[in-house]
PDB file with SEQRES, HELIX, SHEET and CRYST1 records, atoms N, CA, C and O in Angstrom:
SEQRES   1 A   54  MET LEU VAL GLY ARG ALA ASP GLU LEU ALA SER ASN PRO          
SEQRES   2 A   54  GLU ARG LEU GLY ASN VAL VAL TYR GLY GLY ARG LEU GLU          
SEQRES   3 A   54  ASN GLY ALA GLU GLY THR GLY ASP GLY TYR SER PHE ARG          
SEQRES   4 A   54  GLU ARG GLY LEU ILE GLN THR THR GLY ARG SER ASN TYR          
SEQRES   5 A   54  ALA ALA                                                      
HELIX    1 AA1 VAL A    3  ARG A    5  5                                   3    
HELIX    2 AA2 ALA A    6  ALA A   10  1                                   5    
HELIX    3 AA3 PRO A   13  TYR A   21  1                                   9    
HELIX    4 AA4 GLU A   30  THR A   32  5                                   3    
HELIX    5 AA5 ASP A   34  SER A   37  1                                   4    
HELIX    6 AA6 ARG A   49  ALA A   53  1                                   5    
CRYST1    1.000    1.000    1.000  90.00  90.00  90.00 P 1           1          
ATOM      1  N   MET A   1     117.296  86.477  93.078  1.00  0.00           N  
ATOM      2  CA  MET A   1     117.204  87.514  94.092  1.00  0.00           C  
ATOM      3  C   MET A   1     116.173  87.139  95.151  1.00  0.00           C  
ATOM      4  O   MET A   1     116.492  87.140  96.340  1.00  0.00           O  
ATOM      5  N   LEU A   2     114.968  86.825  94.753  1.00  0.00           N  
ATOM      6  CA  LEU A   2     113.916  86.527  95.719  1.00  0.00           C  
ATOM      7  C   LEU A   2     114.006  85.129  96.303  1.00  0.00           C  
ATOM      8  O   LEU A   2     113.501  84.890  97.400  1.00  0.00           O  
ATOM      9  N   VAL A   3     114.637  84.202  95.599  1.00  0.00           N  
ATOM     10  CA  VAL A   3     114.671  82.816  96.048  1.00  0.00           C  
ATOM     11  C   VAL A   3     115.303  82.680  97.422  1.00  0.00           C  
ATOM     12  O   VAL A   3     114.758  81.975  98.271  1.00  0.00           O  
ATOM     13  N   GLY A   4     116.410  83.315  97.667  1.00  0.00           N  
ATOM     14  CA  GLY A   4     117.084  83.218  98.951  1.00  0.00           C  
ATOM     15  C   GLY A   4     116.365  83.963 100.063  1.00  0.00           C  
ATOM     16  O   GLY A   4     116.661  83.744 101.238  1.00  0.00           O  
ATOM     17  N   ARG A   5     115.431  84.835  99.722  1.00  0.00           N  
ATOM     18  CA  ARG A   5     114.741  85.657 100.706  1.00  0.00           C  
ATOM     19  C   ARG A   5     113.289  85.228 100.906  1.00  0.00           C  
ATOM     20  O   ARG A   5     112.532  85.928 101.578  1.00  0.00           O  
ATOM     21  N   ALA A   6     112.891  84.105 100.345  1.00  0.00           N  
ATOM     22  CA  ALA A   6     111.490  83.687 100.354  1.00  0.00           C  
ATOM     23  C   ALA A   6     110.912  83.587 101.768  1.00  0.00           C  
ATOM     24  O   ALA A   6     109.810  84.079 102.011  1.00  0.00           O  
ATOM     25  N   ASP A   7     111.614  82.976 102.684  1.00  0.00           N  
ATOM     26  CA  ASP A   7     111.099  82.823 104.055  1.00  0.00           C  
ATOM     27  C   ASP A   7     110.928  84.178 104.732  1.00  0.00           C  
ATOM     28  O   ASP A   7     109.944  84.403 105.437  1.00  0.00           O  
ATOM     29  N   GLU A   8     111.861  85.058 104.525  1.00  0.00           N  
ATOM     30  CA  GLU A   8     111.801  86.402 105.116  1.00  0.00           C  
ATOM     31  C   GLU A   8     110.611  87.186 104.561  1.00  0.00           C  
ATOM     32  O   GLU A   8     109.899  87.849 105.316  1.00  0.00           O  
ATOM     33  N   LEU A   9     110.398  87.113 103.269  1.00  0.00           N  
ATOM     34  CA  LEU A   9     109.369  87.919 102.620  1.00  0.00           C  
ATOM     35  C   LEU A   9     107.965  87.329 102.743  1.00  0.00           C  
ATOM     36  O   LEU A   9     106.982  88.066 102.670  1.00  0.00           O  
ATOM     37  N   ALA A  10     107.857  86.022 102.926  1.00  0.00           N  
ATOM     38  CA  ALA A  10     106.553  85.370 102.995  1.00  0.00           C  
ATOM     39  C   ALA A  10     105.712  85.869 104.160  1.00  0.00           C  
ATOM     40  O   ALA A  10     104.485  85.904 104.059  1.00  0.00           O  
ATOM     41  N   SER A  11     106.327  86.245 105.235  1.00  0.00           N  
ATOM     42  CA  SER A  11     105.578  86.680 106.411  1.00  0.00           C  
ATOM     43  C   SER A  11     105.534  88.200 106.556  1.00  0.00           C  
ATOM     44  O   SER A  11     105.110  88.702 107.598  1.00  0.00           O  
ATOM     45  N   ASN A  12     105.959  88.938 105.539  1.00  0.00           N  
ATOM     46  CA  ASN A  12     106.003  90.385 105.626  1.00  0.00           C  
ATOM     47  C   ASN A  12     105.546  91.006 104.299  1.00  0.00           C  
ATOM     48  O   ASN A  12     106.377  91.293 103.438  1.00  0.00           O  
ATOM     49  N   PRO A  13     104.223  91.217 104.123  1.00  0.00           N  
ATOM     50  CA  PRO A  13     103.728  91.718 102.843  1.00  0.00           C  
ATOM     51  C   PRO A  13     104.260  93.100 102.468  1.00  0.00           C  
ATOM     52  O   PRO A  13     104.437  93.386 101.284  1.00  0.00           O  
ATOM     53  N   GLU A  14     104.516  93.955 103.444  1.00  0.00           N  
ATOM     54  CA  GLU A  14     105.050  95.283 103.136  1.00  0.00           C  
ATOM     55  C   GLU A  14     106.444  95.170 102.541  1.00  0.00           C  
ATOM     56  O   GLU A  14     106.758  95.829 101.549  1.00  0.00           O  
ATOM     57  N   ARG A  15     107.259  94.353 103.135  1.00  0.00           N  
ATOM     58  CA  ARG A  15     108.623  94.152 102.623  1.00  0.00           C  
ATOM     59  C   ARG A  15     108.600  93.516 101.240  1.00  0.00           C  
ATOM     60  O   ARG A  15     109.386  93.888 100.369  1.00  0.00           O  
ATOM     61  N   LEU A  16     107.702  92.562 101.036  1.00  0.00           N  
ATOM     62  CA  LEU A  16     107.564  91.904  99.737  1.00  0.00           C  
ATOM     63  C   LEU A  16     107.184  92.918  98.657  1.00  0.00           C  
ATOM     64  O   LEU A  16     107.764  92.910  97.571  1.00  0.00           O  
ATOM     65  N   GLY A  17     106.219  93.788  98.945  1.00  0.00           N  
ATOM     66  CA  GLY A  17     105.821  94.819  97.988  1.00  0.00           C  
ATOM     67  C   GLY A  17     106.964  95.745  97.632  1.00  0.00           C  
ATOM     68  O   GLY A  17     107.122  96.136  96.476  1.00  0.00           O  
ATOM     69  N   ASN A  18     107.766  96.096  98.632  1.00  0.00           N  
ATOM     70  CA  ASN A  18     108.911  96.972  98.377  1.00  0.00           C  
ATOM     71  C   ASN A  18     109.964  96.290  97.518  1.00  0.00           C  
ATOM     72  O   ASN A  18     110.591  96.936  96.678  1.00  0.00           O  
ATOM     73  N   VAL A  19     110.163  94.998  97.718  1.00  0.00           N  
ATOM     74  CA  VAL A  19     111.149  94.265  96.919  1.00  0.00           C  
ATOM     75  C   VAL A  19     110.670  94.126  95.484  1.00  0.00           C  
ATOM     76  O   VAL A  19     111.442  94.340  94.550  1.00  0.00           O  
ATOM     77  N   VAL A  20     109.399  93.770  95.297  1.00  0.00           N  
ATOM     78  CA  VAL A  20     108.878  93.500  93.957  1.00  0.00           C  
ATOM     79  C   VAL A  20     108.704  94.773  93.136  1.00  0.00           C  
ATOM     80  O   VAL A  20     109.080  94.807  91.964  1.00  0.00           O  
ATOM     81  N   TYR A  21     108.138  95.821  93.738  1.00  0.00           N  
ATOM     82  CA  TYR A  21     107.811  97.029  92.984  1.00  0.00           C  
ATOM     83  C   TYR A  21     108.777  98.191  93.213  1.00  0.00           C  
ATOM     84  O   TYR A  21     108.674  99.205  92.524  1.00  0.00           O  
ATOM     85  N   GLY A  22     109.695  98.077  94.143  1.00  0.00           N  
ATOM     86  CA  GLY A  22     110.663  99.147  94.386  1.00  0.00           C  
ATOM     87  C   GLY A  22     111.617  99.307  93.223  1.00  0.00           C  
ATOM     88  O   GLY A  22     112.132  98.320  92.698  1.00  0.00           O  
ATOM     89  N   GLY A  23     111.860 100.552  92.814  1.00  0.00           N  
ATOM     90  CA  GLY A  23     112.772 100.814  91.710  1.00  0.00           C  
ATOM     91  C   GLY A  23     112.182 100.578  90.338  1.00  0.00           C  
ATOM     92  O   GLY A  23     112.901 100.631  89.340  1.00  0.00           O  
ATOM     93  N   ARG A  24     110.885 100.317  90.267  1.00  0.00           N  
ATOM     94  CA  ARG A  24     110.206 100.088  88.991  1.00  0.00           C  
ATOM     95  C   ARG A  24     109.027 101.042  88.873  1.00  0.00           C  
ATOM     96  O   ARG A  24     108.506 101.516  89.883  1.00  0.00           O  
ATOM     97  N   LEU A  25     108.608 101.322  87.663  1.00  0.00           N  
ATOM     98  CA  LEU A  25     107.402 102.117  87.415  1.00  0.00           C  
ATOM     99  C   LEU A  25     107.449 103.471  88.107  1.00  0.00           C  
ATOM    100  O   LEU A  25     106.455 103.930  88.668  1.00  0.00           O  
ATOM    101  N   GLU A  26     108.611 104.099  88.058  1.00  0.00           N  
ATOM    102  CA  GLU A  26     108.860 105.408  88.671  1.00  0.00           C  
ATOM    103  C   GLU A  26     108.745 105.400  90.198  1.00  0.00           C  
ATOM    104  O   GLU A  26     108.640 106.463  90.808  1.00  0.00           O  
ATOM    105  N   ASN A  27     108.762 104.241  90.812  1.00  0.00           N  
ATOM    106  CA  ASN A  27     108.828 104.141  92.274  1.00  0.00           C  
ATOM    107  C   ASN A  27     110.264 104.334  92.713  1.00  0.00           C  
ATOM    108  O   ASN A  27     111.197 104.096  91.946  1.00  0.00           O  
ATOM    109  N   GLY A  28     110.440 104.773  93.973  1.00  0.00           N  
ATOM    110  CA  GLY A  28     111.782 104.890  94.520  1.00  0.00           C  
ATOM    111  C   GLY A  28     112.369 103.515  94.791  1.00  0.00           C  
ATOM    112  O   GLY A  28     111.706 102.499  94.581  1.00  0.00           O  
ATOM    113  N   ALA A  29     113.596 103.482  95.252  1.00  0.00           N  
ATOM    114  CA  ALA A  29     114.280 102.222  95.556  1.00  0.00           C  
ATOM    115  C   ALA A  29     113.554 101.460  96.669  1.00  0.00           C  
ATOM    116  O   ALA A  29     112.650 101.996  97.310  1.00  0.00           O  
ATOM    117  N   GLU A  30     113.952 100.230  96.885  1.00  0.00           N  
ATOM    118  CA  GLU A  30     113.321  99.348  97.875  1.00  0.00           C  
ATOM    119  C   GLU A  30     113.198 100.000  99.244  1.00  0.00           C  
ATOM    120  O   GLU A  30     112.171  99.840  99.904  1.00  0.00           O  
ATOM    121  N   GLY A  31     114.198 100.716  99.681  1.00  0.00           N  
ATOM    122  CA  GLY A  31     114.210 101.314 101.010  1.00  0.00           C  
ATOM    123  C   GLY A  31     113.262 102.492 101.201  1.00  0.00           C  
ATOM    124  O   GLY A  31     113.020 102.901 102.336  1.00  0.00           O  
ATOM    125  N   THR A  32     112.717 103.050 100.117  1.00  0.00           N  
ATOM    126  CA  THR A  32     111.835 104.216 100.238  1.00  0.00           C  
ATOM    127  C   THR A  32     110.417 103.859 100.659  1.00  0.00           C  
ATOM    128  O   THR A  32     109.691 104.714 101.165  1.00  0.00           O  
ATOM    129  N   GLY A  33     110.015 102.618 100.458  1.00  0.00           N  
ATOM    130  CA  GLY A  33     108.651 102.203 100.790  1.00  0.00           C  
ATOM    131  C   GLY A  33     107.657 102.449  99.669  1.00  0.00           C  
ATOM    132  O   GLY A  33     106.473 102.150  99.818  1.00  0.00           O  
ATOM    133  N   ASP A  34     108.121 102.989  98.547  1.00  0.00           N  
ATOM    134  CA  ASP A  34     107.226 103.256  97.424  1.00  0.00           C  
ATOM    135  C   ASP A  34     106.630 101.982  96.832  1.00  0.00           C  
ATOM    136  O   ASP A  34     105.483 101.988  96.385  1.00  0.00           O  
ATOM    137  N   GLY A  35     107.382 100.907  96.824  1.00  0.00           N  
ATOM    138  CA  GLY A  35     106.883  99.661  96.238  1.00  0.00           C  
ATOM    139  C   GLY A  35     105.603  99.199  96.896  1.00  0.00           C  
ATOM    140  O   GLY A  35     104.674  98.775  96.209  1.00  0.00           O  
ATOM    141  N   TYR A  36     105.537  99.271  98.193  1.00  0.00           N  
ATOM    142  CA  TYR A  36     104.326  98.869  98.915  1.00  0.00           C  
ATOM    143  C   TYR A  36     103.242  99.934  98.773  1.00  0.00           C  
ATOM    144  O   TYR A  36     102.069  99.599  98.604  1.00  0.00           O  
ATOM    145  N   SER A  37     103.611 101.192  98.838  1.00  0.00           N  
ATOM    146  CA  SER A  37     102.634 102.275  98.761  1.00  0.00           C  
ATOM    147  C   SER A  37     101.928 102.330  97.412  1.00  0.00           C  
ATOM    148  O   SER A  37     100.742 102.652  97.346  1.00  0.00           O  
ATOM    149  N   PHE A  38     102.644 102.020  96.342  1.00  0.00           N  
ATOM    150  CA  PHE A  38     102.090 102.119  94.994  1.00  0.00           C  
ATOM    151  C   PHE A  38     101.951 100.744  94.343  1.00  0.00           C  
ATOM    152  O   PHE A  38     102.192 100.589  93.146  1.00  0.00           O  
ATOM    153  N   ARG A  39     101.562  99.752  95.135  1.00  0.00           N  
ATOM    154  CA  ARG A  39     101.369  98.403  94.613  1.00  0.00           C  
ATOM    155  C   ARG A  39     100.035  98.326  93.881  1.00  0.00           C  
ATOM    156  O   ARG A  39      99.254  99.278  93.896  1.00  0.00           O  
ATOM    157  N   GLU A  40      99.775  97.175  93.233  1.00  0.00           N  
ATOM    158  CA  GLU A  40      98.541  96.991  92.481  1.00  0.00           C  
ATOM    159  C   GLU A  40      97.331  97.082  93.402  1.00  0.00           C  
ATOM    160  O   GLU A  40      97.235  96.370  94.402  1.00  0.00           O  
ATOM    161  N   ARG A  41      96.410  97.971  93.045  1.00  0.00           N  
ATOM    162  CA  ARG A  41      95.159  98.101  93.787  1.00  0.00           C  
ATOM    163  C   ARG A  41      94.063  98.580  92.857  1.00  0.00           C  
ATOM    164  O   ARG A  41      94.330  99.097  91.772  1.00  0.00           O  
ATOM    165  N   GLY A  42      92.861  98.407  93.281  1.00  0.00           N  
ATOM    166  CA  GLY A  42      91.724  98.913  92.538  1.00  0.00           C  
ATOM    167  C   GLY A  42      91.211  97.947  91.489  1.00  0.00           C  
ATOM    168  O   GLY A  42      91.764  96.869  91.273  1.00  0.00           O  
ATOM    169  N   LEU A  43      90.149  98.366  90.854  1.00  0.00           N  
ATOM    170  CA  LEU A  43      89.467  97.527  89.872  1.00  0.00           C  
ATOM    171  C   LEU A  43      90.373  97.166  88.698  1.00  0.00           C  
ATOM    172  O   LEU A  43      90.334  96.036  88.213  1.00  0.00           O  
ATOM    173  N   ILE A  44      91.185  98.109  88.240  1.00  0.00           N  
ATOM    174  CA  ILE A  44      92.050  97.832  87.091  1.00  0.00           C  
ATOM    175  C   ILE A  44      93.506  97.585  87.498  1.00  0.00           C  
ATOM    176  O   ILE A  44      94.396  97.602  86.648  1.00  0.00           O  
ATOM    177  N   GLN A  45      93.752  97.357  88.782  1.00  0.00           N  
ATOM    178  CA  GLN A  45      95.082  97.027  89.290  1.00  0.00           C  
ATOM    179  C   GLN A  45      96.126  98.087  88.945  1.00  0.00           C  
ATOM    180  O   GLN A  45      97.161  97.776  88.356  1.00  0.00           O  
ATOM    181  N   THR A  46      95.853  99.328  89.311  1.00  0.00           N  
ATOM    182  CA  THR A  46      96.781 100.433  89.094  1.00  0.00           C  
ATOM    183  C   THR A  46      98.078 100.186  89.859  1.00  0.00           C  
ATOM    184  O   THR A  46      98.048  99.870  91.049  1.00  0.00           O  
ATOM    185  N   THR A  47      99.204 100.326  89.186  1.00  0.00           N  
ATOM    186  CA  THR A  47     100.509 100.082  89.780  1.00  0.00           C  
ATOM    187  C   THR A  47     101.470 101.200  89.408  1.00  0.00           C  
ATOM    188  O   THR A  47     101.478 101.649  88.262  1.00  0.00           O  
ATOM    189  N   GLY A  48     102.276 101.656  90.354  1.00  0.00           N  
ATOM    190  CA  GLY A  48     103.335 102.626  90.083  1.00  0.00           C  
ATOM    191  C   GLY A  48     102.943 104.057  90.399  1.00  0.00           C  
ATOM    192  O   GLY A  48     101.778 104.441  90.289  1.00  0.00           O  
ATOM    193  N   ARG A  49     103.931 104.832  90.792  1.00  0.00           N  
ATOM    194  CA  ARG A  49     103.748 106.222  91.196  1.00  0.00           C  
ATOM    195  C   ARG A  49     103.087 107.064  90.104  1.00  0.00           C  
ATOM    196  O   ARG A  49     102.142 107.801  90.389  1.00  0.00           O  
ATOM    197  N   SER A  50     103.561 106.969  88.870  1.00  0.00           N  
ATOM    198  CA  SER A  50     103.004 107.794  87.793  1.00  0.00           C  
ATOM    199  C   SER A  50     101.561 107.424  87.479  1.00  0.00           C  
ATOM    200  O   SER A  50     100.751 108.303  87.183  1.00  0.00           O  
ATOM    201  N   ASN A  51     101.233 106.168  87.536  1.00  0.00           N  
ATOM    202  CA  ASN A  51      99.859 105.747  87.270  1.00  0.00           C  
ATOM    203  C   ASN A  51      98.911 106.187  88.382  1.00  0.00           C  
ATOM    204  O   ASN A  51      97.758 106.515  88.104  1.00  0.00           O  
ATOM    205  N   TYR A  52      99.365 106.202  89.624  1.00  0.00           N  
ATOM    206  CA  TYR A  52      98.535 106.684  90.713  1.00  0.00           C  
ATOM    207  C   TYR A  52      98.261 108.177  90.536  1.00  0.00           C  
ATOM    208  O   TYR A  52      97.157 108.647  90.813  1.00  0.00           O  
ATOM    209  N   ALA A  53      99.271 108.920  90.074  1.00  0.00           N  
ATOM    210  CA  ALA A  53      99.104 110.362  89.878  1.00  0.00           C  
ATOM    211  C   ALA A  53      98.112 110.651  88.747  1.00  0.00           C  
ATOM    212  O   ALA A  53      97.344 111.611  88.812  1.00  0.00           O  
ATOM    213  N   ALA A  54      98.139 109.816  87.719  1.00  0.00           N  
ATOM    214  CA  ALA A  54      97.248 110.016  86.570  1.00  0.00           C  
ATOM    215  C   ALA A  54      95.828 109.725  86.991  1.00  0.00           C  
ATOM    216  O   ALA A  54      94.909 109.830  86.178  1.00  0.00           O  
TER     217      ALA A  54                                                      
END                                                                             
């Protein structure tokens, strides 16, 4: 999936986050933007909508 899109995603971190984390960890699909919004951040690398809420 990502192999054919590597050049496109390498220069766009928001799009990359949506592809990698979209549709996982209670995030919405790739098109919702949740993957980038709820990507790994913080000291313990919190990831996903439910973990951010907790």
